C-alpha positions as CSV (number, residue, x, y, z in Angstrom):
1,M,-10.0,3.6,15.0
2,T,-13.1,2.5,15.1
3,L,-16.6,4.4,13.6
4,N,-18.7,2.0,15.6
5,L,-20.8,2.4,12.7
6,D,-24.5,0.3,12.6
7,K,-24.8,-0.7,9.1
8,T,-28.6,-2.9,10.1
9,S,-29.5,-0.2,7.9
10,W,-27.7,0.2,5.5
11,E,-28.7,-1.5,1.7
12,T,-27.0,-4.2,-0.6
13,V,-27.2,-2.7,-3.8
14,R,-25.6,-3.2,-7.7
15,F,-22.7,-0.9,-8.8
16,G,-24.5,-0.5,-11.8
17,D,-28.1,0.2,-10.6
18,V,-26.9,3.5,-8.2
19,I,-23.5,4.6,-10.8
20,A,-23.8,5.1,-14.6
21,N,-21.1,4.3,-17.3
22,I,-21.0,7.9,-19.1
23,N,-20.6,7.9,-22.7
24,D,-20.9,11.7,-23.6
25,Y,-18.2,12.6,-26.9
26,F,-15.8,15.2,-26.6
27,D,-16.7,17.7,-29.8
28,P,-13.9,20.3,-30.0
29,T,-15.3,22.4,-32.5
30,R,-18.2,22.7,-29.6
31,D,-16.4,22.3,-26.6
32,G,-13.4,24.4,-27.3
33,A,-10.2,23.3,-25.1
34,L,-10.8,21.2,-22.5
35,P,-8.7,19.7,-19.7
36,Y,-8.2,15.9,-20.0
37,V,-6.8,12.9,-18.2
38,A,-4.9,10.3,-19.5
39,G,-3.7,7.0,-17.3
40,P,-0.3,9.1,-16.4
41,H,-2.2,11.8,-15.2
42,I,-3.3,9.2,-12.3
43,D,-1.0,8.1,-9.2
44,T,-1.8,5.1,-7.7
45,G,-3.7,5.7,-4.1
46,I,-4.0,9.9,-4.9
47,I,-7.9,10.5,-6.0
48,E,-6.6,13.8,-7.6
49,P,-5.4,13.6,-11.0
50,R,-3.1,16.1,-13.0
51,F,-4.3,17.1,-16.2
52,G,-3.3,18.7,-19.4
53,S,-5.1,20.2,-21.9
54,T,-6.9,19.2,-25.3
55,D,-5.0,21.7,-27.6
56,D,-1.7,20.7,-26.1
57,D,0.3,19.0,-29.2
58,D,0.7,15.3,-26.3
59,F,-3.1,15.5,-26.4
60,P,-4.1,11.7,-27.8
61,P,-6.5,12.4,-31.1
62,T,-8.6,8.8,-30.1
63,F,-9.6,10.5,-26.3
64,K,-13.7,11.8,-26.8
65,R,-14.9,11.0,-23.4
66,K,-16.7,13.5,-21.5
67,F,-16.4,14.2,-18.0
68,Q,-18.0,16.6,-15.5
69,P,-17.5,17.9,-12.2
70,G,-17.9,14.7,-9.8
71,D,-17.3,12.3,-11.8
72,V,-15.0,9.2,-11.3
73,L,-12.1,8.2,-13.1
74,L,-11.4,4.1,-13.1
75,H,-8.8,3.2,-15.3
76,S,-10.3,-0.1,-17.2
77,R,-6.2,-1.7,-17.0
78,G,-5.0,-0.3,-13.8
79,I,-7.6,-0.5,-11.1
80,E,-5.6,0.8,-8.4
81,K,-6.0,4.2,-10.8
82,V,-8.7,6.1,-9.4
83,A,-9.6,9.8,-9.7
84,Y,-12.0,12.2,-8.7
85,V,-12.4,15.2,-11.0
86,D,-13.6,18.7,-10.0
87,R,-13.7,20.3,-13.7
88,I,-15.2,19.5,-17.0
89,G,-12.8,17.4,-18.9
90,V,-12.1,14.8,-21.4
91,T,-10.6,11.2,-20.8
92,G,-9.9,7.7,-23.3
93,E,-11.4,5.0,-24.5
94,K,-9.7,2.7,-21.5
95,L,-11.2,4.5,-18.6
96,F,-14.5,4.5,-17.2
97,V,-16.6,7.7,-16.2
98,L,-18.4,6.9,-13.8
99,R,-21.3,9.2,-11.9
100,S,-24.1,8.6,-9.7
101,L,-27.5,7.8,-11.3
102,D,-29.3,9.1,-7.9
103,T,-27.7,11.7,-5.9
104,T,-30.2,11.5,-3.2
105,R,-29.3,7.6,-2.9
106,L,-25.5,8.0,-3.5
107,L,-23.2,10.6,-3.1
108,P,-20.9,11.1,-5.7
109,E,-18.3,11.8,-3.4
110,F,-18.3,8.4,-2.1
111,I,-17.7,6.5,-4.8
112,P,-13.7,7.0,-4.8
113,F,-13.4,5.8,-2.0
114,L,-15.7,2.9,-2.6
115,L,-13.2,1.9,-5.4
116,I,-10.1,2.1,-3.5
117,A,-11.4,0.2,-0.7
118,D,-9.9,-3.6,-0.5
119,P,-12.8,-5.6,-1.1
120,T,-14.0,-3.6,-4.3
121,K,-10.0,-4.4,-5.8
122,R,-10.3,-7.9,-5.1
123,Y,-13.8,-8.2,-6.5
124,L,-12.6,-6.6,-9.9
125,K,-8.8,-8.1,-9.7
126,A,-11.4,-11.1,-10.5
127,N,-13.2,-10.7,-12.6
128,F,-10.7,-9.0,-15.5
129,S,-10.9,-10.4,-18.7
130,G,-7.8,-10.6,-21.5
131,S,-5.1,-13.1,-21.0
132,V,-2.0,-10.9,-21.7
133,N,-3.2,-6.9,-21.4
134,K,-5.9,-8.1,-18.7
135,F,-8.9,-5.4,-18.4
136,L,-12.2,-4.8,-16.7
137,N,-15.6,-4.9,-18.8
138,W,-18.1,-2.6,-17.7
139,R,-20.6,-6.1,-17.2
140,P,-18.8,-7.4,-14.3
141,L,-18.3,-3.6,-13.1
142,A,-21.9,-3.1,-13.1
143,A,-22.7,-6.4,-10.7
144,F,-20.3,-5.8,-8.2
145,E,-22.2,-5.8,-4.7
146,F,-21.7,-3.0,-1.6
147,A,-23.5,-2.1,1.5
148,V,-24.5,1.7,1.3
149,A,-25.2,3.7,4.3
150,P,-28.6,5.9,4.4
151,L,-27.6,9.6,3.4
152,P,-27.0,11.1,6.4
153,Q,-24.9,8.5,7.4
154,Q,-23.3,9.1,4.1
155,R,-22.8,12.5,4.5
156,R,-21.0,12.2,7.3
157,I,-18.9,9.6,6.5
158,A,-17.9,11.6,3.1
159,D,-16.7,14.4,5.1
160,L,-14.7,12.6,7.1
161,L,-13.0,11.3,4.3
162,W,-13.0,14.3,2.6
163,A,-11.1,16.0,5.8
164,T,-8.4,13.5,5.4
165,E,-8.1,13.8,1.8
166,R,-7.8,17.6,2.0
167,H,-5.5,17.7,4.4
168,R,-3.1,15.1,2.6
169,R,-3.4,17.3,-0.5
170,A,-1.8,20.3,2.0
171,I,0.8,18.3,3.1
172,S,1.5,17.2,-0.5
173,A,1.5,20.8,-1.3
174,E,3.7,22.0,1.2
175,M,6.4,19.1,0.8
176,A,6.3,20.2,-3.4
177,T,7.9,23.4,-2.0
178,L,10.9,21.8,-0.3
179,P,12.9,21.2,-3.1
180,G,13.0,24.7,-4.5
181,L,13.9,26.0,-0.5
182,R,16.8,23.6,-1.1
183,R,17.6,24.8,-3.7
184,A,17.8,28.6,-3.0
185,S,19.5,27.7,0.4
186,M,22.5,27.0,-1.8
187,A,23.0,30.5,-2.7
188,R,24.0,29.6,-6.4
189,G,24.5,32.8,-8.5
190,P,27.1,34.8,-10.8
191,R,28.1,36.9,-7.5
192,V,29.3,34.1,-5.5
193,A,33.3,33.0,-6.3
194,S,33.2,29.0,-6.5
195,V,36.0,26.4,-6.9
196,R,35.9,23.4,-8.7
197,V,35.2,20.2,-6.6
198,D,39.0,18.5,-8.0
199,A,40.1,21.6,-5.4
200,V,38.7,20.6,-2.5
201,A,38.1,16.8,-2.3
202,E,39.6,13.8,-3.8
203,I,37.5,11.2,-6.2
204,R,37.9,7.8,-7.0
205,N,35.7,5.1,-8.1
206,G,34.5,2.7,-5.7
207,Q,35.3,-1.2,-4.9
208,T,34.6,-4.6,-7.2
209,F,32.4,-6.8,-5.2
210,P,32.7,-9.9,-6.3
211,K,29.5,-12.5,-5.6
212,R,31.3,-15.1,-3.6
213,Y,31.9,-11.8,-1.0
214,Q,28.0,-11.1,-1.0
215,G,25.2,-11.9,1.0
216,L,26.5,-11.6,4.1
217,P,24.1,-10.2,6.8
218,E,26.6,-9.0,9.5
219,G,30.4,-8.6,9.1
220,D,33.3,-5.2,10.4
221,Y,32.4,-3.0,7.8
222,P,28.8,-2.7,5.6
223,F,29.2,-3.0,1.3
224,F,27.2,-0.4,0.0
225,K,25.5,-1.2,-3.6
226,V,23.6,1.4,-6.2
227,S,20.3,-0.1,-4.7
228,D,21.4,1.1,-1.3
229,L,20.8,4.4,-2.2
230,N,17.1,4.0,-2.5
231,R,16.8,2.0,0.8
232,P,14.7,3.3,3.7
233,G,17.0,5.0,6.2
234,N,19.5,5.8,3.9
235,E,18.0,9.4,2.7
236,R,21.2,11.5,3.8
237,W,23.1,8.9,5.0
238,L,24.0,5.7,3.8
239,V,23.2,3.7,7.0
240,V,21.2,0.6,6.0
241,A,23.2,-2.2,4.4
242,E,21.9,-5.0,2.8
243,N,26.0,-6.8,2.5
244,W,28.4,-6.6,4.7
245,V,32.3,-7.9,4.9
246,P,34.8,-9.5,7.7
247,E,38.4,-7.3,8.0
248,T,39.8,-10.2,6.2
249,T,37.7,-9.6,3.2
250,V,38.8,-5.9,3.3
251,G,42.2,-7.3,2.9
252,E,41.7,-10.0,0.5
253,L,40.3,-7.2,-1.5
254,R,43.1,-4.8,-0.8
255,A,40.2,-2.5,-0.4
256,N,40.3,1.4,0.1
257,L,37.6,1.6,2.8
258,A,35.2,5.5,2.5
259,E,35.5,7.4,5.8
260,P,32.8,9.1,7.4
261,G,32.2,12.2,5.7
262,D,32.6,11.1,2.3
263,V,30.2,12.0,-0.3
264,I,29.0,9.0,-2.7
265,T,27.6,9.3,-6.2
266,V,26.6,6.7,-8.4
267,R,28.7,7.1,-11.6
268,V,27.2,4.3,-14.2
269,G,23.9,3.1,-15.6
270,A,20.3,4.2,-15.7
271,A,20.5,4.7,-11.7
272,L,22.3,8.2,-12.6
273,R,19.3,10.3,-13.7
274,A,18.1,9.9,-10.0
275,E,20.7,12.0,-8.9
276,R,21.1,10.9,-5.6
277,R,24.5,11.8,-3.5
278,R,24.8,10.2,-0.1
279,M,27.2,10.7,3.0
280,V,28.9,8.7,4.8
281,R,28.8,8.0,8.4
282,S,30.9,5.2,9.2
283,A,33.7,3.3,7.4
284,C,32.5,1.2,4.4
285,L,33.2,0.1,1.7
286,V,31.2,1.1,-2.1
287,D,31.1,-0.7,-5.0
288,D,32.6,0.3,-8.4
289,N,28.8,1.8,-9.8
290,Q,29.7,4.5,-7.6
291,L,32.1,7.4,-6.8
292,I,33.8,8.1,-3.7
293,I,34.7,11.6,-2.9
294,H,36.6,12.7,-0.2
295,P,36.7,16.4,1.4
296,T,40.0,17.6,2.0
297,G,39.4,21.5,1.9
298,I,35.9,21.7,2.0
299,E,32.8,21.0,4.8
300,S,31.5,17.6,4.3
301,A,27.8,18.5,4.4
302,Y,28.5,21.3,2.2
303,L,29.9,19.3,-0.5
304,W,27.2,17.4,-0.4
305,A,24.6,19.8,-0.5
306,Q,25.8,21.4,-3.4
307,L,26.6,18.5,-5.2
308,S,22.7,17.1,-4.6
309,E,21.7,20.4,-6.4
310,V,24.1,19.7,-9.4
311,E,22.6,17.3,-12.3
312,L,25.7,15.4,-12.8
313,S,23.9,12.9,-15.4
314,A,23.7,16.0,-17.9
315,S,27.0,15.7,-18.4
316,R,27.3,11.9,-18.8
317,N,29.0,10.1,-21.3
318,D,26.3,8.5,-23.6
319,G,27.3,5.3,-24.3
320,V,25.6,1.3,-24.3
321,V,26.3,2.1,-20.6
322,P,25.5,5.7,-19.5
323,S,28.1,7.2,-17.1
324,I,30.0,10.1,-16.0
325,N,33.7,10.1,-14.5
326,Q,36.2,11.5,-11.7
327,T,36.7,14.3,-14.3
328,I,33.2,15.2,-14.7
329,V,32.5,15.3,-11.4
330,G,35.7,17.3,-10.7
331,S,34.7,19.8,-13.1
332,V,31.8,20.8,-11.2
333,E,32.1,23.9,-9.6
334,I,30.6,24.6,-6.5
335,P,30.1,28.6,-4.6
336,D,33.3,29.1,-2.7
337,F,32.6,30.3,1.2
338,T,34.4,30.3,4.1
339,R,34.0,26.8,6.6
340,A,31.6,29.1,8.9
341,E,29.8,30.4,6.3
342,Q,29.3,26.6,4.7
343,I,28.7,25.2,8.1
344,R,25.7,27.4,8.4
345,L,24.0,26.8,4.6
346,A,24.5,22.9,5.1
347,D,22.7,23.1,8.5
348,Q,20.4,25.7,6.4
349,Y,20.0,22.7,3.9
350,L,19.4,19.8,6.7
351,A,17.0,21.8,8.4
352,I,14.6,21.8,5.3
353,F,15.7,17.5,5.5
354,D,14.4,17.8,8.9
355,V,11.0,19.3,8.0
356,E,10.2,16.8,5.0
357,D,10.6,13.6,6.9
358,A,8.2,15.2,9.6
359,L,5.5,16.4,6.9
360,R,6.5,12.9,5.6
361,T,5.4,10.8,8.9
362,E,2.6,13.1,9.0
363,L,1.2,12.0,5.4
364,N,2.0,8.4,6.1
365,S,-0.4,8.9,9.6
366,V,-2.8,10.5,7.5
367,C,-3.0,8.1,4.8
368,S,-3.2,5.1,7.0
369,L,-6.4,7.1,8.2
370,T,-8.1,7.1,5.5
371,R,-7.1,3.6,4.6
372,A,-8.6,2.6,8.4
373,I,-11.9,4.3,7.6
374,V,-12.1,3.2,4.3
375,E,-11.7,-0.5,5.3
376,E,-14.3,0.2,8.2
377,V,-16.6,1.1,5.7
378,F,-16.5,-1.2,3.0
379,G,-14.7,-3.4,4.4
């Protein structure tokens, strides 16, 4: 896209000449309880922060820097973290509190987008101080030069950017409701009869995968490792694999192939906590850090949906490496419905994922639009 901007009337300014680094201090006896923002409250690329409260047990006592509505927070040790705040609050010494010195010259709403622009980030990274724990000082930030549009043009650009930001927030809020809808759709409850997983499925470990067989980009069967569960395209079904094996390797390994409809889950390691379950679409192998759950008396998609809503890691064996086993998974009880009802519930569960996919596509488009506008304005 292009905004066809005429930048001939834009003024080149120094950051410190139009933006102040605020050092107002928080006094709990005077200010009472206020929201606060720490570094973990700011997600990279998201200018909407989360907030804690200064009367929480988690509030760091060293946080003394006070901000006002319309201020912008910039993390001095992680310049990808930028936040626009809409309330009075408190932050720590590692975050700059930035404020327009003259709102008739620079709109506060413009500042967060300036800070996420690639030219700004390149300049700031080039001016870090320190050797190991690098950080940004105010002096190089204040010296940064950029072009600023006349106020009417600023306002039109800011209105456009904030329209995309509001749309992003609306999509994100809608997506945040979907996990709860998925859980509710599985009809768990004390009045529903249940059945153990090992009564309706066979459970076994995956297959060892020696190094000498790894690395083939094609073959007769995909070999899925734990990392493949995170691969784009494998959100529900295992489809995209980095490793493949020929039929001869299957014979040499005496491998027992996972079959279409089998459910896969991690059985060992830190990845347990991600609680990812996947379904097998075509015959494949999976490594021995995973369990294969083969449905024998239950609809595959229904079994996958129910297990996706169970925190298997809560029953893990804690040792040197956390793990679950066939017994733990087999003892899980899930609602026992007729096949017709299982199909209906699974279809309902999958439909919510389809909605999530559509929203994620729209979200990516909105974020791309924002980046394109920012690039044209500040590039």
